[in-house]
Each structure stands twice: as structure tokens, then as C-alpha cells.
N, CA, C and O atoms as a Tripos MOL2 file, in Angstrom:
@<TRIPOS>MOLECULE
protein
  272   271    68     0     0
PROTEIN
NO_CHARGES

@<TRIPOS>ATOM
      1 N         -22.7150   83.7110   57.9520 N.3       1 MET1
      2 CA        -24.0250   83.9410   57.3910 C.3       1 MET1
      3 C         -24.4050   82.9680   56.3910 C.2       1 MET1
      4 O         -23.5790   82.8820   55.4820 O.2       1 MET1
      5 N         -25.5550   82.1010   56.2750 N.am      2 GLY2
      6 CA        -25.9670   81.1780   55.0000 C.3       2 GLY2
      7 C         -26.4950   82.1530   54.0850 C.2       2 GLY2
      8 O         -26.4250   83.3770   54.1940 O.2       2 GLY2
      9 N         -27.1580   81.3220   52.9580 N.am      3 ARG3
     10 CA        -27.7580   81.9100   52.1180 C.3       3 ARG3
     11 C         -29.5260   81.8730   52.3380 C.2       3 ARG3
     12 O         -30.1890   80.9140   52.7360 O.2       3 ARG3
     13 N         -29.9090   82.9410   52.0270 N.am      4 GLY4
     14 CA        -31.5020   82.9750   52.1300 C.3       4 GLY4
     15 C         -32.1690   82.2070   51.7330 C.2       4 GLY4
     16 O         -31.5740   81.7780   50.7450 O.2       4 GLY4
     17 N         -33.1480   81.6520   51.8390 N.am      5 LYS5
     18 CA        -34.5270   80.5860   51.2500 C.3       5 LYS5
     19 C         -34.8330   81.2640   49.4520 C.2       5 LYS5
     20 O         -35.3040   82.3420   49.0890 O.2       5 LYS5
     21 N         -34.5480   80.6030   49.0110 N.am      6 VAL6
     22 CA        -35.3150   80.6640   47.4270 C.3       6 VAL6
     23 C         -36.6140   80.5230   47.5420 C.2       6 VAL6
     24 O         -36.9020   79.8100   48.5030 O.2       6 VAL6
     25 N         -37.6780   80.9860   46.8410 N.am      7 GLN7
     26 CA        -39.2680   80.5500   47.0180 C.3       7 GLN7
     27 C         -39.2930   80.0680   45.9080 C.2       7 GLN7
     28 O         -39.3270   80.8610   44.9680 O.2       7 GLN7
     29 N         -39.2840   78.7220   45.6460 N.am      8 MET8
     30 CA        -39.6700   77.7610   44.6380 C.3       8 MET8
     31 C         -40.7550   78.2700   43.9300 C.2       8 MET8
     32 O         -41.7950   78.4200   44.5720 O.2       8 MET8
     33 N         -40.7410   78.6970   42.2510 N.am      9 LYS9
     34 CA        -42.2580   79.1190   41.5550 C.3       9 LYS9
     35 C         -41.5420   79.0170   39.9830 C.2       9 LYS9
     36 O         -40.3780   79.1070   39.5910 O.2       9 LYS9
     37 N         -42.5520   78.8370   39.4610 N.am     10 ARG10
     38 CA        -41.7060   78.8230   37.7350 C.3      10 ARG10
     39 C         -41.2870   80.1790   37.9160 C.2      10 ARG10
     40 O         -41.7860   81.0230   38.6600 O.2      10 ARG10
     41 N         -40.1820   80.2980   37.0430 N.am     11 ILE11
     42 CA        -39.8570   81.3320   36.2570 C.3      11 ILE11
     43 C         -40.4770   81.5200   34.8510 C.2      11 ILE11
     44 O         -40.6320   80.6870   33.9590 O.2      11 ILE11
     45 N         -40.7820   82.8030   34.8890 N.am     12 GLU12
     46 CA        -42.1010   83.2250   34.1510 C.3      12 GLU12
     47 C         -40.9110   83.5980   32.6200 C.2      12 GLU12
     48 O         -41.2660   83.2430   31.4960 O.2      12 GLU12
     49 N         -39.7880   84.2000   32.8040 N.am     13 ASP13
     50 CA        -39.0060   84.6380   31.5580 C.3      13 ASP13
     51 C         -38.3350   83.6860   31.1340 C.2      13 ASP13
     52 O         -37.5460   83.1560   31.9170 O.2      13 ASP13
     53 N         -38.4650   83.1300   29.6070 N.am     14 LYS14
     54 CA        -38.2100   81.8480   29.3550 C.3      14 LYS14
     55 C         -36.7150   81.8510   29.0890 C.2      14 LYS14
     56 O         -36.2800   80.7400   28.7850 O.2      14 LYS14
     57 N         -35.6100   83.0700   29.1410 N.am     15 THR15
     58 CA        -34.3890   83.0460   28.7990 C.3      15 THR15
     59 C         -33.7000   82.8090   30.3460 C.2      15 THR15
     60 O         -32.6400   82.1940   30.4640 O.2      15 THR15
     61 N         -34.3870   83.3350   31.4400 N.am     16 SER16
     62 CA        -34.0170   83.5700   32.4530 C.3      16 SER16
     63 C         -33.9070   81.3530   33.0040 C.2      16 SER16
     64 O         -32.9680   80.5910   33.2330 O.2      16 SER16
     65 N         -35.2860   81.2140   32.9790 N.am     17 ARG17
     66 CA        -35.5570   79.6830   33.1210 C.3      17 ARG17
     67 C         -34.5100   78.6640   32.5620 C.2      17 ARG17
     68 O         -34.0300   77.7190   33.1890 O.2      17 ARG17
     69 N         -34.2250   79.0460   31.1880 N.am     18 GLN18
     70 CA        -33.3890   78.1590   30.3600 C.3      18 GLN18
     71 C         -31.7780   78.1440   30.9860 C.2      18 GLN18
     72 O         -31.0450   77.1570   30.9290 O.2      18 GLN18
     73 N         -31.4360   79.3540   31.5430 N.am     19 VAL19
     74 CA        -30.1950   79.8410   32.1060 C.3      19 VAL19
     75 C         -30.2230   79.3020   33.5280 C.2      19 VAL19
     76 O         -29.1090   79.1760   34.0370 O.2      19 VAL19
     77 N         -31.2290   78.9730   34.2430 N.am     20 THR20
     78 CA        -31.6350   78.3870   35.0300 C.3      20 THR20
     79 C         -31.4920   76.5400   35.2000 C.2      20 THR20
     80 O         -31.0740   75.5960   35.8710 O.2      20 THR20
     81 N         -31.9390   76.8200   34.4530 N.am     21 PHE21
     82 CA        -31.9170   74.9050   34.1750 C.3      21 PHE21
     83 C         -30.9790   74.4330   34.0020 C.2      21 PHE21
     84 O         -30.6430   73.3430   34.4650 O.2      21 PHE21
     85 N         -29.9470   75.5630   32.8710 N.am     22 SER22
     86 CA        -28.7540   74.8450   32.7620 C.3      22 SER22
     87 C         -27.9430   74.5880   34.0220 C.2      22 SER22
     88 O         -27.7330   73.5350   34.6240 O.2      22 SER22
     89 N         -27.5030   75.9570   34.2840 N.am     23 LYS23
     90 CA        -27.0670   75.5290   35.9820 C.3      23 LYS23
     91 C         -27.3660   75.0720   36.5710 C.2      23 LYS23
     92 O         -26.4990   74.7020   37.3620 O.2      23 LYS23
     93 N         -28.5920   74.6610   36.8340 N.am     24 ARG24
     94 CA        -29.2090   73.2330   37.9950 C.3      24 ARG24
     95 C         -28.8990   72.3530   37.6320 C.2      24 ARG24
     96 O         -28.2000   71.5610   38.2650 O.2      24 ARG24
     97 N         -29.3090   72.1900   36.4980 N.am     25 LYS25
     98 CA        -28.8350   70.6620   35.2770 C.3      25 LYS25
     99 C         -27.4350   70.2690   35.8200 C.2      25 LYS25
    100 O         -27.1700   69.2220   36.4120 O.2      25 LYS25
    101 N         -26.4540   71.4350   35.4770 N.am     26 GLY26
    102 CA        -25.2840   70.5450   36.0710 C.3      26 GLY26
    103 C         -24.9190   70.6440   37.2750 C.2      26 GLY26
    104 O         -23.7100   70.4660   37.4210 O.2      26 GLY26
    105 N         -25.4420   70.8390   38.1170 N.am     27 GLY27
    106 CA        -25.0320   71.1510   39.7010 C.3      27 GLY27
    107 C         -25.9120   69.6240   39.7750 C.2      27 GLY27
    108 O         -25.1030   68.7040   39.9020 O.2      27 GLY27
    109 N         -26.9020   69.2880   39.7420 N.am     28 LEU28
    110 CA        -27.3400   67.9590   39.8300 C.3      28 LEU28
    111 C         -26.8090   67.0240   39.2850 C.2      28 LEU28
    112 O         -27.2300   65.9140   39.6110 O.2      28 LEU28
    113 N         -25.6260   67.0990   38.1940 N.am     29 MET29
    114 CA        -25.1820   65.7880   37.5590 C.3      29 MET29
    115 C         -24.0480   65.6340   38.3950 C.2      29 MET29
    116 O         -23.6940   64.4800   38.6320 O.2      29 MET29
    117 N         -23.1410   66.9730   39.0970 N.am     30 LYS30
    118 CA        -21.9130   66.7240   39.7320 C.3      30 LYS30
    119 C         -22.8580   66.2470   41.0290 C.2      30 LYS30
    120 O         -22.1390   65.4740   41.6620 O.2      30 LYS30
    121 N         -23.7570   66.3280   41.4990 N.am     31 LYS31
    122 CA        -24.4600   65.7260   42.9330 C.3      31 LYS31
    123 C         -24.2300   64.1910   42.3490 C.2      31 LYS31
    124 O         -23.3880   63.4550   42.8630 O.2      31 LYS31
    125 N         -24.8110   63.8930   41.5580 N.am     32 ALA32
    126 CA        -25.2140   62.1470   41.2370 C.3      32 ALA32
    127 C         -23.5800   61.6410   41.1270 C.2      32 ALA32
    128 O         -23.3490   60.6320   41.7940 O.2      32 ALA32
    129 N         -22.4670   62.1830   40.4060 N.am     33 ARG33
    130 CA        -21.5240   62.0080   40.2560 C.3      33 ARG33
    131 C         -20.6720   61.6450   41.8880 C.2      33 ARG33
    132 O         -20.1330   60.5860   42.2060 O.2      33 ARG33
    133 N         -20.7810   62.7920   42.6250 N.am     34 GLU34
    134 CA        -20.2430   62.7280   43.8850 C.3      34 GLU34
    135 C         -21.0290   61.8420   44.8410 C.2      34 GLU34
    136 O         -20.4460   61.2920   45.7750 O.2      34 GLU34
    137 N         -22.4120   61.6780   44.6250 N.am     35 LEU35
    138 CA        -22.8210   60.6750   45.8520 C.3      35 LEU35
    139 C         -22.4350   59.3320   45.0850 C.2      35 LEU35
    140 O         -22.1020   58.5240   45.9520 O.2      35 LEU35
    141 N         -22.3480   58.8050   43.9240 N.am     36 ALA36
    142 CA        -21.8710   57.5260   43.1230 C.3      36 ALA36
    143 C         -20.4970   57.3510   43.8100 C.2      36 ALA36
    144 O         -20.3640   56.3520   44.5160 O.2      36 ALA36
    145 N         -19.4960   58.1790   43.6890 N.am     37 MET37
    146 CA        -18.3360   58.0060   44.2590 C.3      37 MET37
    147 C         -17.9640   57.6920   45.7980 C.2      37 MET37
    148 O         -17.4280   56.6440   46.1580 O.2      37 MET37
    149 N         -18.3110   58.7170   46.6230 N.am     38 LEU38
    150 CA        -18.5180   58.9640   48.0100 C.3      38 LEU38
    151 C         -18.9530   57.6300   48.7350 C.2      38 LEU38
    152 O         -18.2520   57.1380   49.6190 O.2      38 LEU38
    153 N         -20.3230   56.9850   48.2590 N.am     39 CYS39
    154 CA        -20.9810   56.2620   49.0650 C.3      39 CYS39
    155 C         -20.8660   54.8860   48.2650 C.2      39 CYS39
    156 O         -21.5840   54.0370   48.7930 O.2      39 CYS39
    157 N         -20.2650   54.4730   47.2920 N.am     40 ASP40
    158 CA        -19.9780   53.5300   46.3730 C.3      40 ASP40
    159 C         -21.1350   52.5700   45.8640 C.2      40 ASP40
    160 O         -21.0940   51.3460   45.7360 O.2      40 ASP40
    161 N         -22.4780   53.6990   45.5330 N.am     41 VAL41
    162 CA        -23.3480   53.3340   44.8300 C.3      41 VAL41
    163 C         -23.5000   53.6320   43.7430 C.2      41 VAL41
    164 O         -22.8890   54.6460   43.4040 O.2      41 VAL41
    165 N         -24.2580   53.0150   42.7990 N.am     42 GLU42
    166 CA        -24.9410   52.7740   41.4740 C.3      42 GLU42
    167 C         -26.0460   53.9200   41.4690 C.2      42 GLU42
    168 O         -26.9680   53.9970   42.2820 O.2      42 GLU42
    169 N         -25.8140   54.7530   40.4730 N.am     43 VAL43
    170 CA        -26.8260   56.3110   40.3480 C.3      43 VAL43
    171 C         -26.9870   56.7390   38.8770 C.2      43 VAL43
    172 O         -26.1060   57.1200   38.1070 O.2      43 VAL43
    173 N         -28.4400   56.5760   38.6360 N.am     44 ALA44
    174 CA        -28.8670   56.8240   37.3990 C.3      44 ALA44
    175 C         -29.7980   58.3180   37.3260 C.2      44 ALA44
    176 O         -30.7330   58.4750   38.1110 O.2      44 ALA44
    177 N         -29.4970   59.2070   36.4720 N.am     45 LEU45
    178 CA        -30.2430   60.3190   36.5180 C.3      45 LEU45
    179 C         -30.7420   60.7810   35.1730 C.2      45 LEU45
    180 O         -29.8860   60.9150   34.2980 O.2      45 LEU45
    181 N         -32.1000   61.0670   34.8530 N.am     46 MET46
    182 CA        -32.4830   61.2550   33.7880 C.3      46 MET46
    183 C         -33.3070   62.3120   33.6390 C.2      46 MET46
    184 O         -34.4120   62.1110   34.1410 O.2      46 MET46
    185 N         -33.1170   63.7600   32.9390 N.am     47 ILE47
    186 CA        -33.5940   65.0450   33.0300 C.3      47 ILE47
    187 C         -34.3110   65.5410   31.7950 C.2      47 ILE47
    188 O         -33.6960   66.0280   30.8470 O.2      47 ILE47
    189 N         -35.6400   65.4030   31.8270 N.am     48 PHE48
    190 CA        -36.0300   65.6930   30.1510 C.3      48 PHE48
    191 C         -36.1010   67.5750   30.5430 C.2      48 PHE48
    192 O         -36.5390   67.9920   31.6150 O.2      48 PHE48
    193 N         -35.6790   68.3060   29.6460 N.am     49 SER49
    194 CA        -36.1360   69.8720   29.1850 C.3      49 SER49
    195 C         -37.3980   70.4160   28.9460 C.2      49 SER49
    196 O         -38.4450   69.7690   28.9280 O.2      49 SER49
    197 N         -37.2790   71.6370   28.7590 N.am     50 ASP50
    198 CA        -38.8550   71.9360   28.5270 C.3      50 ASP50
    199 C         -39.1200   71.4360   26.4950 C.2      50 ASP50
    200 O         -40.0980   71.2490   25.7710 O.2      50 ASP50
    201 N         -37.7860   71.4130   26.3430 N.am     51 ARG51
    202 CA        -37.8480   70.9350   24.5750 C.3      51 ARG51
    203 C         -37.8960   69.5760   24.4330 C.2      51 ARG51
    204 O         -37.8890   69.1090   23.2940 O.2      51 ARG51
    205 N         -37.9540   68.6980   25.6020 N.am     52 VAL52
    206 CA        -38.2820   67.2860   25.3180 C.3      52 VAL52
    207 C         -36.8620   66.7650   25.2100 C.2      52 VAL52
    208 O         -36.7170   65.6460   24.7170 O.2      52 VAL52
    209 N         -35.8550   67.4050   25.5910 N.am     53 ARG53
    210 CA        -34.2790   66.7290   25.3370 C.3      53 ARG53
    211 C         -33.6610   66.1370   26.4130 C.2      53 ARG53
    212 O         -33.2560   66.8850   27.3030 O.2      53 ARG53
    213 N         -33.5150   65.0370   26.5100 N.am     54 LEU54
    214 CA        -32.9450   64.0350   27.3790 C.3      54 LEU54
    215 C         -31.4300   64.0810   27.6480 C.2      54 LEU54
    216 O         -30.6330   63.7430   26.7730 O.2      54 LEU54
    217 N         -31.0220   64.5190   28.9130 N.am     55 TYR55
    218 CA        -30.1200   64.6590   29.8380 C.3      55 TYR55
    219 C         -30.1700   63.5100   30.9970 C.2      55 TYR55
    220 O         -31.0050   63.3610   31.8890 O.2      55 TYR55
    221 N         -28.7190   62.5620   30.6190 N.am     56 GLU56
    222 CA        -28.6290   61.5370   31.6870 C.3      56 GLU56
    223 C         -27.4200   61.1040   32.3230 C.2      56 GLU56
    224 O         -26.4560   61.2580   31.5730 O.2      56 GLU56
    225 N         -27.1900   60.7200   33.2060 N.am     57 PHE57
    226 CA        -26.0920   60.0060   33.8310 C.3      57 PHE57
    227 C         -26.4660   58.7000   34.5660 C.2      57 PHE57
    228 O         -27.3510   58.3600   35.3500 O.2      57 PHE57
    229 N         -25.5120   58.1760   34.0290 N.am     58 SER58
    230 CA        -25.2370   56.8450   35.1510 C.3      58 SER58
    231 C         -23.8350   56.3600   35.5310 C.2      58 SER58
    232 O         -22.9920   56.2450   34.6410 O.2      58 SER58
    233 N         -23.5460   56.0740   36.7820 N.am     59 SER59
    234 CA        -22.4110   55.3630   37.2530 C.3      59 SER59
    235 C         -22.4980   54.3040   36.8750 C.2      59 SER59
    236 O         -21.2930   54.0530   36.8600 O.2      59 SER59
    237 N         -23.0210   53.2950   36.4870 N.am     60 ALA60
    238 CA        -23.0950   51.7060   36.5100 C.3      60 ALA60
    239 C         -21.8300   51.5510   35.2390 C.2      60 ALA60
    240 O         -21.9340   52.3670   34.3240 O.2      60 ALA60
    241 N         -20.9960   50.8330   35.1810 N.am     61 GLU61
    242 CA        -20.1970   50.6260   34.1710 C.3      61 GLU61
    243 C         -21.0600   50.0020   32.9780 C.2      61 GLU61
    244 O         -21.1620   50.5170   31.8650 O.2      61 GLU61
    245 N         -21.7600   48.6210   33.4530 N.am     62 LYS62
    246 CA        -22.4940   47.9110   32.6720 C.3      62 LYS62
    247 C         -23.5300   49.0580   31.3700 C.2      62 LYS62
    248 O         -23.5270   48.9580   30.1430 O.2      62 LYS62
    249 N         -24.1820   49.9040   32.1070 N.am     63 VAL63
    250 CA        -24.8450   50.6980   31.1610 C.3      63 VAL63
    251 C         -23.9030   51.8470   30.6410 C.2      63 VAL63
    252 O         -24.5830   52.6890   30.0550 O.2      63 VAL63
    253 N         -22.9090   52.0800   30.6550 N.am     64 LYS64
    254 CA        -21.8980   53.1230   30.2580 C.3      64 LYS64
    255 C         -21.3120   52.5640   28.9370 C.2      64 LYS64
    256 O         -21.3790   53.3050   27.9560 O.2      64 LYS64
    257 N         -20.7410   51.3320   28.7970 N.am     65 ASN65
    258 CA        -20.7800   50.7940   27.6910 C.3      65 ASN65
    259 C         -21.5820   50.0090   26.6540 C.2      65 ASN65
    260 O         -21.3220   49.4390   25.5950 O.2      65 ASN65
    261 N         -22.8290   50.2510   27.5140 N.am     66 GLU66
    262 CA        -23.4930   49.7330   26.0870 C.3      66 GLU66
    263 C         -23.9780   50.6720   25.2270 C.2      66 GLU66
    264 O         -24.2060   51.8290   25.5790 O.2      66 GLU66
    265 N         -24.1850   50.1740   23.9030 N.am     67 LYS67
    266 CA        -24.1810   51.1450   22.6320 C.3      67 LYS67
    267 C         -25.7030   51.2860   22.0870 C.2      67 LYS67
    268 O         -26.4180   50.3230   21.8090 O.2      67 LYS67
    269 N         -26.0700   52.6300   21.9850 N.am     68 HIS68
    270 CA        -27.5380   52.8860   22.3270 C.3      68 HIS68
    271 C         -27.8650   52.8040   20.4000 C.2      68 HIS68
    272 O         -29.0050   52.9530   19.9600 O.2      68 HIS68
@<TRIPOS>BOND
     1     1     2 1
     2     2     3 1
     3     3     4 2
     4     3     5 am
     5     5     6 1
     6     6     7 1
     7     7     8 2
     8     7     9 am
     9     9    10 1
    10    10    11 1
    11    11    12 2
    12    11    13 am
    13    13    14 1
    14    14    15 1
    15    15    16 2
    16    15    17 am
    17    17    18 1
    18    18    19 1
    19    19    20 2
    20    19    21 am
    21    21    22 1
    22    22    23 1
    23    23    24 2
    24    23    25 am
    25    25    26 1
    26    26    27 1
    27    27    28 2
    28    27    29 am
    29    29    30 1
    30    30    31 1
    31    31    32 2
    32    31    33 am
    33    33    34 1
    34    34    35 1
    35    35    36 2
    36    35    37 am
    37    37    38 1
    38    38    39 1
    39    39    40 2
    40    39    41 am
    41    41    42 1
    42    42    43 1
    43    43    44 2
    44    43    45 am
    45    45    46 1
    46    46    47 1
    47    47    48 2
    48    47    49 am
    49    49    50 1
    50    50    51 1
    51    51    52 2
    52    51    53 am
    53    53    54 1
    54    54    55 1
    55    55    56 2
    56    55    57 am
    57    57    58 1
    58    58    59 1
    59    59    60 2
    60    59    61 am
    61    61    62 1
    62    62    63 1
    63    63    64 2
    64    63    65 am
    65    65    66 1
    66    66    67 1
    67    67    68 2
    68    67    69 am
    69    69    70 1
    70    70    71 1
    71    71    72 2
    72    71    73 am
    73    73    74 1
    74    74    75 1
    75    75    76 2
    76    75    77 am
    77    77    78 1
    78    78    79 1
    79    79    80 2
    80    79    81 am
    81    81    82 1
    82    82    83 1
    83    83    84 2
    84    83    85 am
    85    85    86 1
    86    86    87 1
    87    87    88 2
    88    87    89 am
    89    89    90 1
    90    90    91 1
    91    91    92 2
    92    91    93 am
    93    93    94 1
    94    94    95 1
    95    95    96 2
    96    95    97 am
    97    97    98 1
    98    98    99 1
    99    99   100 2
   100    99   101 am
   101   101   102 1
   102   102   103 1
   103   103   104 2
   104   103   105 am
   105   105   106 1
   106   106   107 1
   107   107   108 2
   108   107   109 am
   109   109   110 1
   110   110   111 1
   111   111   112 2
   112   111   113 am
   113   113   114 1
   114   114   115 1
   115   115   116 2
   116   115   117 am
   117   117   118 1
   118   118   119 1
   119   119   120 2
   120   119   121 am
   121   121   122 1
   122   122   123 1
   123   123   124 2
   124   123   125 am
   125   125   126 1
   126   126   127 1
   127   127   128 2
   128   127   129 am
   129   129   130 1
   130   130   131 1
   131   131   132 2
   132   131   133 am
   133   133   134 1
   134   134   135 1
   135   135   136 2
   136   135   137 am
   137   137   138 1
   138   138   139 1
   139   139   140 2
   140   139   141 am
   141   141   142 1
   142   142   143 1
   143   143   144 2
   144   143   145 am
   145   145   146 1
   146   146   147 1
   147   147   148 2
   148   147   149 am
   149   149   150 1
   150   150   151 1
   151   151   152 2
   152   151   153 am
   153   153   154 1
   154   154   155 1
   155   155   156 2
   156   155   157 am
   157   157   158 1
   158   158   159 1
   159   159   160 2
   160   159   161 am
   161   161   162 1
   162   162   163 1
   163   163   164 2
   164   163   165 am
   165   165   166 1
   166   166   167 1
   167   167   168 2
   168   167   169 am
   169   169   170 1
   170   170   171 1
   171   171   172 2
   172   171   173 am
   173   173   174 1
   174   174   175 1
   175   175   176 2
   176   175   177 am
   177   177   178 1
   178   178   179 1
   179   179   180 2
   180   179   181 am
   181   181   182 1
   182   182   183 1
   183   183   184 2
   184   183   185 am
   185   185   186 1
   186   186   187 1
   187   187   188 2
   188   187   189 am
   189   189   190 1
   190   190   191 1
   191   191   192 2
   192   191   193 am
   193   193   194 1
   194   194   195 1
   195   195   196 2
   196   195   197 am
   197   197   198 1
   198   198   199 1
   199   199   200 2
   200   199   201 am
   201   201   202 1
   202   202   203 1
   203   203   204 2
   204   203   205 am
   205   205   206 1
   206   206   207 1
   207   207   208 2
   208   207   209 am
   209   209   210 1
   210   210   211 1
   211   211   212 2
   212   211   213 am
   213   213   214 1
   214   214   215 1
   215   215   216 2
   216   215   217 am
   217   217   218 1
   218   218   219 1
   219   219   220 2
   220   219   221 am
   221   221   222 1
   222   222   223 1
   223   223   224 2
   224   223   225 am
   225   225   226 1
   226   226   227 1
   227   227   228 2
   228   227   229 am
   229   229   230 1
   230   230   231 1
   231   231   232 2
   232   231   233 am
   233   233   234 1
   234   234   235 1
   235   235   236 2
   236   235   237 am
   237   237   238 1
   238   238   239 1
   239   239   240 2
   240   239   241 am
   241   241   242 1
   242   242   243 1
   243   243   244 2
   244   243   245 am
   245   245   246 1
   246   246   247 1
   247   247   248 2
   248   247   249 am
   249   249   250 1
   250   250   251 1
   251   251   252 2
   252   251   253 am
   253   253   254 1
   254   254   255 1
   255   255   256 2
   256   255   257 am
   257   257   258 1
   258   258   259 1
   259   259   260 2
   260   259   261 am
   261   261   262 1
   262   262   263 1
   263   263   264 2
   264   263   265 am
   265   265   266 1
   266   266   267 1
   267   267   268 2
   268   267   269 am
   269   269   270 1
   270   270   271 1
   271   271   272 2
@<TRIPOS>SUBSTRUCTURE
     1 MET1         2 RESIDUE 1 A MET
     2 GLY2         6 RESIDUE 1 A GLY
     3 ARG3        10 RESIDUE 1 A ARG
     4 GLY4        14 RESIDUE 1 A GLY
     5 LYS5        18 RESIDUE 1 A LYS
     6 VAL6        22 RESIDUE 1 A VAL
     7 GLN7        26 RESIDUE 1 A GLN
     8 MET8        30 RESIDUE 1 A MET
     9 LYS9        34 RESIDUE 1 A LYS
    10 ARG10       38 RESIDUE 1 A ARG
    11 ILE11       42 RESIDUE 1 A ILE
    12 GLU12       46 RESIDUE 1 A GLU
    13 ASP13       50 RESIDUE 1 A ASP
    14 LYS14       54 RESIDUE 1 A LYS
    15 THR15       58 RESIDUE 1 A THR
    16 SER16       62 RESIDUE 1 A SER
    17 ARG17       66 RESIDUE 1 A ARG
    18 GLN18       70 RESIDUE 1 A GLN
    19 VAL19       74 RESIDUE 1 A VAL
    20 THR20       78 RESIDUE 1 A THR
    21 PHE21       82 RESIDUE 1 A PHE
    22 SER22       86 RESIDUE 1 A SER
    23 LYS23       90 RESIDUE 1 A LYS
    24 ARG24       94 RESIDUE 1 A ARG
    25 LYS25       98 RESIDUE 1 A LYS
    26 GLY26      102 RESIDUE 1 A GLY
    27 GLY27      106 RESIDUE 1 A GLY
    28 LEU28      110 RESIDUE 1 A LEU
    29 MET29      114 RESIDUE 1 A MET
    30 LYS30      118 RESIDUE 1 A LYS
    31 LYS31      122 RESIDUE 1 A LYS
    32 ALA32      126 RESIDUE 1 A ALA
    33 ARG33      130 RESIDUE 1 A ARG
    34 GLU34      134 RESIDUE 1 A GLU
    35 LEU35      138 RESIDUE 1 A LEU
    36 ALA36      142 RESIDUE 1 A ALA
    37 MET37      146 RESIDUE 1 A MET
    38 LEU38      150 RESIDUE 1 A LEU
    39 CYS39      154 RESIDUE 1 A CYS
    40 ASP40      158 RESIDUE 1 A ASP
    41 VAL41      162 RESIDUE 1 A VAL
    42 GLU42      166 RESIDUE 1 A GLU
    43 VAL43      170 RESIDUE 1 A VAL
    44 ALA44      174 RESIDUE 1 A ALA
    45 LEU45      178 RESIDUE 1 A LEU
    46 MET46      182 RESIDUE 1 A MET
    47 ILE47      186 RESIDUE 1 A ILE
    48 PHE48      190 RESIDUE 1 A PHE
    49 SER49      194 RESIDUE 1 A SER
    50 ASP50      198 RESIDUE 1 A ASP
    51 ARG51      202 RESIDUE 1 A ARG
    52 VAL52      206 RESIDUE 1 A VAL
    53 ARG53      210 RESIDUE 1 A ARG
    54 LEU54      214 RESIDUE 1 A LEU
    55 TYR55      218 RESIDUE 1 A TYR
    56 GLU56      222 RESIDUE 1 A GLU
    57 PHE57      226 RESIDUE 1 A PHE
    58 SER58      230 RESIDUE 1 A SER
    59 SER59      234 RESIDUE 1 A SER
    60 ALA60      238 RESIDUE 1 A ALA
    61 GLU61      242 RESIDUE 1 A GLU
    62 LYS62      246 RESIDUE 1 A LYS
    63 VAL63      250 RESIDUE 1 A VAL
    64 LYS64      254 RESIDUE 1 A LYS
    65 ASN65      258 RESIDUE 1 A ASN
    66 GLU66      262 RESIDUE 1 A GLU
    67 LYS67      266 RESIDUE 1 A LYS
    68 HIS68      270 RESIDUE 1 A HIS
């Protein structure tokens, strides 16, 4: 039997919201890496947290090797 559906709504508790963000961010990054590897495509992912922190992933070697 599969998991039940999760209702999509804002998590009001700030701590719970941050924990959920961290876990889902990791899962999303993993999916982006898998998509790039399995389908031999270039993937770019940018995520901004509520604290306006940037998290990024790129499968393109050209972008990875650029100095910021």
C-alpha cells in the first residue's frame, strides 16, 4: 500500500517549516542529479530559502568550473 496524499498548505510552525525545507531541498537536489545522470541532460536548480539564502545545483561542467 502506498503513502497517503499530503495536503499542500503552509507550515505555520517556523521550526517545522525549516526542517521540512531542509529535508525536501536535499531530496530535490538528489532528484536533479539523478535526472542529469540518467537522461544525459544538463540540469540547473536554484532554490531561495525564506532567509533569502541561495542553494544551487548545476550538472553542466562549464558552469561548475566557473569562478564566482
